[in-house]
PLY file of the C-alpha trace (Angstrom):
ply
format ascii 1.0
element vertex 556
property float x
property float y
property float z
element edge 555
property int vertex1
property int vertex2
end_header
53.57 25.02 197.57
50.21 26.05 195.94
48.92 25.41 192.46
50.67 27.81 190.02
47.50 28.03 187.98
45.71 29.63 190.93
48.60 31.88 191.93
47.92 35.44 190.73
51.63 36.24 190.80
52.32 33.58 188.19
50.08 35.23 185.59
50.96 38.24 183.45
48.65 40.15 181.07
49.77 40.85 177.45
48.32 42.37 174.26
48.42 40.50 170.96
49.32 42.14 167.62
45.64 42.35 166.73
44.85 44.17 170.01
43.37 41.26 171.94
44.42 40.55 175.50
45.86 37.21 176.56
47.38 35.84 179.73
50.64 33.95 180.28
51.69 31.78 183.20
55.42 32.00 183.60
55.49 28.92 185.77
53.42 26.55 183.70
54.41 28.27 180.40
50.77 28.30 179.34
48.84 31.04 177.50
45.11 31.68 177.73
42.71 34.01 175.99
40.34 33.73 178.97
41.14 35.58 182.14
42.29 33.18 184.90
39.92 32.73 187.79
42.48 34.00 190.27
42.73 37.33 188.42
39.00 37.94 188.12
37.34 40.65 190.17
34.37 39.96 192.42
31.96 41.06 189.69
33.69 38.80 187.15
33.55 35.83 189.54
29.83 36.33 189.94
29.41 35.85 186.16
27.69 32.50 185.85
26.37 33.32 182.37
27.78 32.32 178.98
28.80 35.90 178.20
32.50 36.79 178.13
34.05 40.24 177.99
36.72 41.15 175.39
38.46 44.23 173.99
38.93 45.23 170.36
42.24 46.36 168.86
41.32 49.96 169.59
40.52 49.13 173.27
36.75 49.10 173.03
34.88 46.57 175.22
32.46 44.10 173.71
30.71 40.94 174.91
30.56 37.55 173.18
28.36 34.55 173.85
30.07 31.35 172.54
26.86 29.43 172.92
24.60 31.68 170.84
27.52 33.01 168.71
26.30 36.56 169.40
28.45 39.69 169.86
27.22 42.96 171.40
28.73 46.25 172.41
26.48 46.87 175.41
26.75 44.78 178.57
24.11 42.03 178.50
21.23 42.32 180.96
22.26 39.10 182.76
25.65 40.58 183.62
24.10 43.83 184.76
21.85 41.95 187.16
24.73 39.92 188.53
26.73 43.09 189.12
23.80 44.90 190.72
23.51 47.45 187.97
19.88 46.58 187.41
18.98 48.41 190.61
20.03 51.70 189.05
17.69 51.31 186.07
13.94 51.14 186.00
11.89 48.49 184.30
11.42 50.57 181.16
15.16 50.81 180.67
15.50 47.07 181.09
12.94 46.47 178.40
14.74 48.88 176.09
18.06 47.17 176.76
16.58 43.79 175.97
15.17 45.20 172.75
18.58 46.60 171.78
20.27 43.27 172.55
17.88 41.52 170.26
18.57 43.96 167.40
21.38 42.71 165.10
24.54 44.85 164.79
24.63 44.42 160.99
21.29 44.94 159.33
21.98 43.89 155.72
23.96 41.01 154.17
26.27 43.48 152.52
27.11 45.07 155.89
27.86 41.60 157.28
30.20 40.75 154.39
31.89 44.15 154.66
32.43 43.68 158.40
33.91 40.23 157.77
36.30 41.58 155.11
37.33 44.44 157.40
38.12 41.89 160.10
40.35 39.91 157.72
42.15 43.10 156.75
42.55 44.24 160.38
43.93 40.86 161.40
46.52 41.05 158.65
45.32 37.99 156.76
47.63 37.46 153.76
46.59 36.29 150.31
48.72 33.18 150.68
47.04 31.98 153.90
44.75 28.97 153.97
41.26 29.23 155.34
42.12 27.19 158.46
44.95 29.57 159.35
42.78 32.64 158.82
39.88 31.14 160.84
42.16 30.36 163.77
43.54 33.91 163.69
40.14 35.60 163.54
37.77 33.32 165.44
37.94 35.35 168.64
36.90 38.55 166.83
33.22 39.35 167.15
33.06 40.17 163.41
33.96 36.57 162.67
30.35 35.75 163.49
28.94 38.48 161.26
28.32 35.68 158.74
26.20 32.92 160.22
27.52 29.85 158.39
30.99 28.48 157.77
30.25 28.29 154.05
29.52 32.01 153.87
32.71 32.81 155.77
34.80 30.58 153.51
33.24 32.07 150.37
33.84 35.65 151.55
37.39 34.63 152.48
37.93 33.50 148.85
36.62 36.86 147.58
38.97 38.64 150.00
41.96 36.55 148.83
41.17 37.27 145.14
40.86 41.01 145.76
43.98 41.00 147.91
46.03 39.23 145.21
44.80 41.69 142.63
45.64 44.60 144.88
49.07 43.14 145.67
49.80 42.75 141.95
48.82 46.34 141.33
50.94 47.44 144.28
53.81 45.37 142.89
53.51 47.07 139.51
53.43 50.48 141.16
56.36 49.47 143.31
58.36 48.42 140.24
57.40 51.60 138.47
58.55 53.66 141.43
61.67 51.53 141.53
62.50 52.51 137.91
61.99 56.18 138.76
64.08 55.78 141.93
66.80 54.01 139.93
67.01 56.86 137.42
66.98 59.39 140.27
69.78 57.50 142.04
71.84 57.57 138.84
71.42 61.33 138.74
72.81 61.57 142.28
75.73 59.24 141.56
78.85 61.17 142.64
81.09 59.44 140.05
78.72 60.15 137.14
80.73 61.05 134.04
79.96 61.11 130.31
81.99 57.91 129.83
80.56 56.05 132.88
79.81 52.32 132.43
76.87 50.24 133.63
79.21 48.02 135.61
80.34 50.97 137.73
76.76 52.12 138.32
75.71 48.56 139.31
78.46 48.38 141.93
77.29 51.69 143.39
73.55 50.86 143.49
73.54 47.09 144.05
72.44 47.38 147.69
69.54 49.74 147.05
65.96 48.43 147.03
65.16 49.91 143.64
68.11 48.03 142.12
66.85 44.70 143.47
63.30 45.20 142.21
64.37 45.61 138.55
65.58 42.86 136.24
69.14 42.98 134.93
68.22 43.68 131.30
65.81 46.43 132.29
68.44 48.01 134.56
70.94 48.03 131.69
68.38 49.57 129.32
67.42 52.24 131.88
71.10 53.04 132.40
71.74 53.43 128.65
68.65 55.66 128.24
69.75 57.73 131.22
73.25 58.19 129.80
71.82 59.25 126.42
69.67 61.87 128.11
72.55 62.87 130.37
74.86 63.36 127.39
72.20 65.34 125.58
71.67 67.50 128.66
75.42 68.11 128.99
75.55 69.21 125.36
72.55 71.48 125.81
74.04 72.99 128.98
77.35 73.56 127.23
75.54 75.07 124.25
73.79 77.54 126.57
77.04 78.28 128.37
78.89 78.58 125.08
76.51 81.29 123.96
77.17 83.17 127.18
80.95 82.70 126.95
80.99 83.73 123.29
79.24 86.98 124.19
81.77 87.56 126.96
84.75 86.96 124.69
83.31 89.29 122.05
82.96 91.93 124.74
86.61 91.30 125.57
87.53 91.90 121.91
85.73 95.26 122.10
87.41 96.36 125.32
90.94 95.04 124.76
93.33 97.84 123.77
95.58 95.61 121.65
92.76 94.05 119.60
91.14 95.61 116.55
89.34 94.38 113.48
92.66 94.38 111.57
94.51 92.25 114.16
95.83 88.81 113.23
94.30 85.78 114.93
97.73 84.62 116.15
98.21 87.95 117.92
94.71 87.77 119.43
95.39 84.27 120.83
98.63 85.47 122.38
96.90 88.47 123.98
94.14 86.28 125.51
96.06 83.16 126.51
95.51 83.85 130.25
91.86 84.84 129.86
89.50 82.35 131.63
86.70 82.83 129.14
89.05 82.18 126.23
90.41 79.03 127.87
86.90 77.63 128.45
86.15 77.76 124.73
87.51 75.18 122.35
89.90 76.29 119.61
87.17 76.10 116.99
84.69 77.99 119.18
87.23 80.73 119.89
88.12 81.10 116.20
84.43 81.18 115.23
83.74 83.88 117.83
86.61 85.98 116.39
85.29 85.64 112.84
81.79 86.57 113.95
83.10 89.61 115.86
85.12 90.93 112.91
82.12 90.40 110.60
79.81 92.24 113.01
82.21 95.15 113.40
82.71 95.43 109.64
78.97 95.22 109.08
78.38 97.94 111.66
80.85 100.26 109.94
79.26 99.57 106.57
75.82 100.27 107.99
77.02 103.57 109.45
78.43 104.65 106.10
75.33 103.41 104.28
73.06 105.42 106.56
75.03 108.61 105.90
74.94 107.96 102.16
71.24 107.21 102.27
70.50 110.46 104.13
72.50 112.43 101.52
70.65 110.76 98.63
67.31 111.37 100.29
68.10 115.08 100.67
68.91 115.27 96.94
65.61 113.60 96.05
63.69 115.93 98.36
65.39 118.95 96.77
64.45 117.90 93.22
60.91 117.02 94.37
60.59 120.56 95.81
61.84 122.00 92.48
59.24 120.03 90.50
56.48 121.18 92.85
57.62 124.80 92.50
57.53 124.56 88.70
54.00 123.17 88.89
52.89 126.13 91.02
54.48 128.44 88.44
52.49 126.75 85.67
55.48 125.14 83.96
54.16 121.62 84.61
50.61 120.64 83.69
48.79 117.37 83.19
49.66 117.41 79.50
53.37 118.15 80.08
55.71 115.35 78.99
59.13 114.53 80.46
61.05 115.08 77.19
59.88 118.70 77.12
60.37 119.37 80.82
63.89 117.92 81.11
65.13 120.50 78.59
64.29 123.24 81.12
65.96 121.64 84.19
68.98 119.84 82.75
71.28 122.62 83.99
69.76 122.97 87.51
71.85 121.81 90.48
68.93 119.84 91.94
68.69 117.79 88.75
72.46 117.23 88.46
72.78 116.14 92.12
70.20 113.35 91.79
71.62 111.89 88.58
73.25 108.48 89.07
71.74 107.90 92.51
69.99 104.62 93.35
66.28 104.77 94.07
63.84 107.16 92.43
65.16 108.93 89.32
64.23 112.51 88.22
61.90 110.95 85.65
60.18 108.92 88.40
59.66 112.00 90.56
58.24 113.91 87.57
55.90 110.99 86.77
54.73 110.88 90.39
53.72 114.55 90.20
51.95 114.11 86.85
50.13 111.07 88.18
49.07 113.07 91.21
47.83 115.87 88.91
45.91 113.31 86.84
44.23 112.00 89.97
43.31 115.58 90.94
41.94 116.25 87.46
39.83 113.09 87.61
38.38 114.18 90.94
37.64 117.67 89.60
36.03 116.29 86.41
33.81 114.04 88.51
32.76 117.07 90.61
31.99 119.15 87.50
29.84 116.41 85.97
28.05 115.97 89.28
27.35 119.73 89.51
26.09 119.83 85.89
23.78 116.90 86.53
22.46 118.47 89.73
21.76 121.73 87.85
19.79 119.80 85.19
22.11 120.95 82.41
22.03 119.13 79.07
24.92 119.73 76.67
24.10 119.82 72.96
26.04 120.82 69.85
24.58 124.31 70.18
25.73 124.81 73.82
28.50 127.35 74.58
31.24 127.35 77.23
30.00 130.66 78.62
26.57 129.14 79.38
28.23 126.09 80.94
30.57 128.19 83.12
27.80 130.57 84.20
25.67 127.64 85.44
28.51 126.05 87.45
29.77 129.25 89.11
27.00 128.97 91.70
28.26 125.58 92.96
30.28 125.42 96.18
33.96 124.61 95.56
33.89 125.73 91.89
36.46 128.47 92.54
39.09 125.84 93.50
38.78 124.02 90.16
41.21 125.26 87.43
39.59 126.82 84.35
41.50 124.45 82.06
39.81 121.48 83.75
36.36 123.07 83.38
36.97 123.82 79.71
38.28 120.31 79.14
35.12 118.79 80.64
32.91 121.07 78.52
34.82 120.25 75.33
34.49 116.54 76.08
30.73 116.77 76.71
30.21 119.08 73.71
32.09 116.74 71.38
30.16 113.77 72.70
26.85 115.58 72.10
27.87 116.42 68.52
28.80 112.84 67.84
25.51 111.61 69.24
23.52 114.05 67.08
25.52 113.09 63.98
24.93 109.42 64.72
21.22 110.04 65.19
21.02 111.95 61.89
22.96 109.21 60.12
20.64 106.55 61.52
17.58 108.59 60.47
18.90 108.89 56.90
19.51 105.16 56.76
15.99 104.51 58.01
14.48 106.86 55.40
16.54 105.22 52.67
15.39 101.75 53.69
11.78 102.99 53.74
12.07 104.45 50.21
13.70 101.25 48.99
10.76 99.35 50.51
8.34 101.58 48.55
10.31 101.02 45.36
10.31 97.23 45.77
6.60 97.02 46.50
4.88 96.70 43.11
1.43 97.24 44.63
2.32 100.87 45.42
1.29 103.05 42.48
0.55 106.70 41.87
-3.01 106.13 43.02
-2.14 104.23 46.24
-3.16 105.93 49.49
-1.05 106.01 52.67
-3.63 103.92 54.55
-3.54 101.24 51.90
0.27 101.25 51.89
0.23 100.82 55.70
-1.81 97.66 55.29
0.59 96.36 52.64
3.90 97.08 54.41
3.01 97.76 58.07
4.68 94.58 59.38
8.14 95.14 57.88
11.11 96.45 59.89
11.81 99.19 57.31
8.31 100.53 57.88
8.62 100.46 61.70
12.10 102.04 61.75
10.69 105.43 60.63
8.33 107.59 62.65
4.84 108.22 61.33
5.42 111.83 60.24
8.55 110.96 58.26
6.79 107.97 56.67
3.97 110.20 55.45
6.39 112.79 54.06
8.49 110.18 52.24
5.36 108.41 50.97
3.84 111.63 49.61
7.09 112.56 47.81
7.38 109.04 46.39
3.76 109.05 45.14
4.27 112.52 43.63
7.28 111.22 41.70
5.23 108.27 40.47
2.56 110.68 39.23
5.22 112.78 37.42
6.67 109.68 35.84
3.19 108.50 34.79
2.41 111.89 33.19
5.80 111.87 31.41
5.12 108.47 29.89
1.73 109.61 28.62
3.33 112.67 26.97
5.94 110.49 25.37
3.33 108.23 23.88
1.48 111.27 22.54
4.65 112.67 20.89
5.38 109.33 19.31
1.90 109.25 17.82
2.22 112.79 16.31
5.40 111.78 14.42
8.52 113.91 13.84
11.98 113.39 12.51
14.36 110.97 14.15
16.82 113.76 14.95
14.19 115.69 16.89
13.15 112.67 18.99
16.71 111.71 20.18
17.40 114.85 22.32
13.99 114.57 23.90
14.58 110.91 24.70
17.89 111.64 26.45
16.31 114.44 28.48
13.47 112.19 29.60
15.90 109.46 30.69
17.91 111.91 32.81
14.74 113.27 34.37
13.51 109.76 35.11
16.77 108.84 36.91
16.59 111.99 38.98
12.99 111.22 40.01
13.85 107.65 41.00
16.55 108.78 43.47
15.33 108.89 47.13
14.75 112.40 48.51
17.39 114.12 50.68
19.82 111.25 50.16
23.17 111.50 48.35
23.96 108.74 45.88
25.99 105.86 47.34
29.35 105.00 45.88
29.48 101.50 44.49
32.54 99.53 45.53
34.70 98.34 42.68
35.17 94.60 42.61
38.26 93.20 40.98
37.54 90.52 38.47
39.81 87.53 38.11
41.19 87.10 34.69
0 1
1 2
2 3
3 4
4 5
5 6
6 7
7 8
8 9
9 10
10 11
11 12
12 13
13 14
14 15
15 16
16 17
17 18
18 19
19 20
20 21
21 22
22 23
23 24
24 25
25 26
26 27
27 28
28 29
29 30
30 31
31 32
32 33
33 34
34 35
35 36
36 37
37 38
38 39
39 40
40 41
41 42
42 43
43 44
44 45
45 46
46 47
47 48
48 49
49 50
50 51
51 52
52 53
53 54
54 55
55 56
56 57
57 58
58 59
59 60
60 61
61 62
62 63
63 64
64 65
65 66
66 67
67 68
68 69
69 70
70 71
71 72
72 73
73 74
74 75
75 76
76 77
77 78
78 79
79 80
80 81
81 82
82 83
83 84
84 85
85 86
86 87
87 88
88 89
89 90
90 91
91 92
92 93
93 94
94 95
95 96
96 97
97 98
98 99
99 100
100 101
101 102
102 103
103 104
104 105
105 106
106 107
107 108
108 109
109 110
110 111
111 112
112 113
113 114
114 115
115 116
116 117
117 118
118 119
119 120
120 121
121 122
122 123
123 124
124 125
125 126
126 127
127 128
128 129
129 130
130 131
131 132
132 133
133 134
134 135
135 136
136 137
137 138
138 139
139 140
140 141
141 142
142 143
143 144
144 145
145 146
146 147
147 148
148 149
149 150
150 151
151 152
152 153
153 154
154 155
155 156
156 157
157 158
158 159
159 160
160 161
161 162
162 163
163 164
164 165
165 166
166 167
167 168
168 169
169 170
170 171
171 172
172 173
173 174
174 175
175 176
176 177
177 178
178 179
179 180
180 181
181 182
182 183
183 184
184 185
185 186
186 187
187 188
188 189
189 190
190 191
191 192
192 193
193 194
194 195
195 196
196 197
197 198
198 199
199 200
200 201
201 202
202 203
203 204
204 205
205 206
206 207
207 208
208 209
209 210
210 211
211 212
212 213
213 214
214 215
215 216
216 217
217 218
218 219
219 220
220 221
221 222
222 223
223 224
224 225
225 226
226 227
227 228
228 229
229 230
230 231
231 232
232 233
233 234
234 235
235 236
236 237
237 238
238 239
239 240
240 241
241 242
242 243
243 244
244 245
245 246
246 247
247 248
248 249
249 250
250 251
251 252
252 253
253 254
254 255
255 256
256 257
257 258
258 259
259 260
260 261
261 262
262 263
263 264
264 265
265 266
266 267
267 268
268 269
269 270
270 271
271 272
272 273
273 274
274 275
275 276
276 277
277 278
278 279
279 280
280 281
281 282
282 283
283 284
284 285
285 286
286 287
287 288
288 289
289 290
290 291
291 292
292 293
293 294
294 295
295 296
296 297
297 298
298 299
299 300
300 301
301 302
302 303
303 304
304 305
305 306
306 307
307 308
308 309
309 310
310 311
311 312
312 313
313 314
314 315
315 316
316 317
317 318
318 319
319 320
320 321
321 322
322 323
323 324
324 325
325 326
326 327
327 328
328 329
329 330
330 331
331 332
332 333
333 334
334 335
335 336
336 337
337 338
338 339
339 340
340 341
341 342
342 343
343 344
344 345
345 346
346 347
347 348
348 349
349 350
350 351
351 352
352 353
353 354
354 355
355 356
356 357
357 358
358 359
359 360
360 361
361 362
362 363
363 364
364 365
365 366
366 367
367 368
368 369
369 370
370 371
371 372
372 373
373 374
374 375
375 376
376 377
377 378
378 379
379 380
380 381
381 382
382 383
383 384
384 385
385 386
386 387
387 388
388 389
389 390
390 391
391 392
392 393
393 394
394 395
395 396
396 397
397 398
398 399
399 400
400 401
401 402
402 403
403 404
404 405
405 406
406 407
407 408
408 409
409 410
410 411
411 412
412 413
413 414
414 415
415 416
416 417
417 418
418 419
419 420
420 421
421 422
422 423
423 424
424 425
425 426
426 427
427 428
428 429
429 430
430 431
431 432
432 433
433 434
434 435
435 436
436 437
437 438
438 439
439 440
440 441
441 442
442 443
443 444
444 445
445 446
446 447
447 448
448 449
449 450
450 451
451 452
452 453
453 454
454 455
455 456
456 457
457 458
458 459
459 460
460 461
461 462
462 463
463 464
464 465
465 466
466 467
467 468
468 469
469 470
470 471
471 472
472 473
473 474
474 475
475 476
476 477
477 478
478 479
479 480
480 481
481 482
482 483
483 484
484 485
485 486
486 487
487 488
488 489
489 490
490 491
491 492
492 493
493 494
494 495
495 496
496 497
497 498
498 499
499 500
500 501
501 502
502 503
503 504
504 505
505 506
506 507
507 508
508 509
509 510
510 511
511 512
512 513
513 514
514 515
515 516
516 517
517 518
518 519
519 520
520 521
521 522
522 523
523 524
524 525
525 526
526 527
527 528
528 529
529 530
530 531
531 532
532 533
533 534
534 535
535 536
536 537
537 538
538 539
539 540
540 541
541 542
542 543
543 544
544 545
545 546
546 547
547 548
548 549
549 550
550 551
551 552
552 553
553 554
554 555
């Protein structure tokens, strides 16, 4: 019997979990990563180099040199020569192949570390593995040699383990979070779910589920209580929505039932609806409340119908009286100056007035006031138009102006014909009165100014019968009494005042002369009285009536 190790029938080819091929001898019970010599092809037997051929997990061929620790995708030049493939390529191709073989597969350190981490992930290295276990699992992978030294590999392995633990913790948190959601969802699908369900019953139903096992007991209990609170709230909300629908249905039944009216007794209504499904769904309180609401709605509807009819009748009465008031205005019975006490005497016997008495809303007095207010607004608009037309025509109203002149000027304005004559006359009277008052005020102010000026002359001792106007201007020109009178009036008043002074001076000289010539005492007394009266008359200011002195009461 031959050596089982060299018997091809004793060997079988298998694929590892990571995709690598290995060979098993069913006789010797041995496994080998390397292909047995008896199974090699002629080309493989000719391989006297250090290169070995392997396959990745996805079935891709690569070549590894355990001596130089180098991995390449392309077949090394030594193997091509041994297999006679070099005859099919020219020398330039060989040089290019050699150049490619010399080029590293990973160009940067980061690419090398990334390739090493990808290998650990592809091999299924767990975060709890030790470095020796991971190295044994991955040492046949070409990416194991992406990092040149053992220290670099071990360091990158530590980084991988840290990241993996962090990722596993995050995945665990997400898993627990999903478990809580799945637990709540499972409670919602529980066939025996009732408002009075207990946690113990739910735990018996869900104890074999994965979500139940991932959650702590206290948290499960709390989730169950929260779920039941929400479930109860949802049931109440659903019943509330359904109750609204059922209440509307039962009210419709009240409307359609021949034996039910707003005057029916509740006991009779219950007896009539005892077999009604909608009535049975409602609780006793809900059914009674629906009946009370229905009777209130029906009664309210009847009241509204009656109220509408009454309101329409009252509105017709108000419209009729309003039409009567408007008609009287067109007939000239109501004007802006008309007052309610006078008007009501004329309509107190009319049917329109009697029909509206005692009604709610606008009274006859209110309707009359509305019309008068409207007329007032119209009068204001017309007065504004008249004043605007007068201003545009350049008309100035004085105390001497007449209505005929005013009317003749305004007749040319557009829209004048639509303005009532009473309004035009009222505007003229107002403007005429205002002009008279202004003129009277001006005359009064002028008199006061003249009086103040004369008083100024009387108080100024420097002014004598021989004083000239120019000299007086220098003496008193800065006083307000002087400036309050125009120049012409000042001269007139000054001349009159000086003339009086001259008369008084001449009278005194005559008196002295008479006293020197003698005469009886009886003859001199009448002359003296006459001179005193004349003197008082001359001292009074011209064109000015004497002022009345106010009497002051003296305390005893």
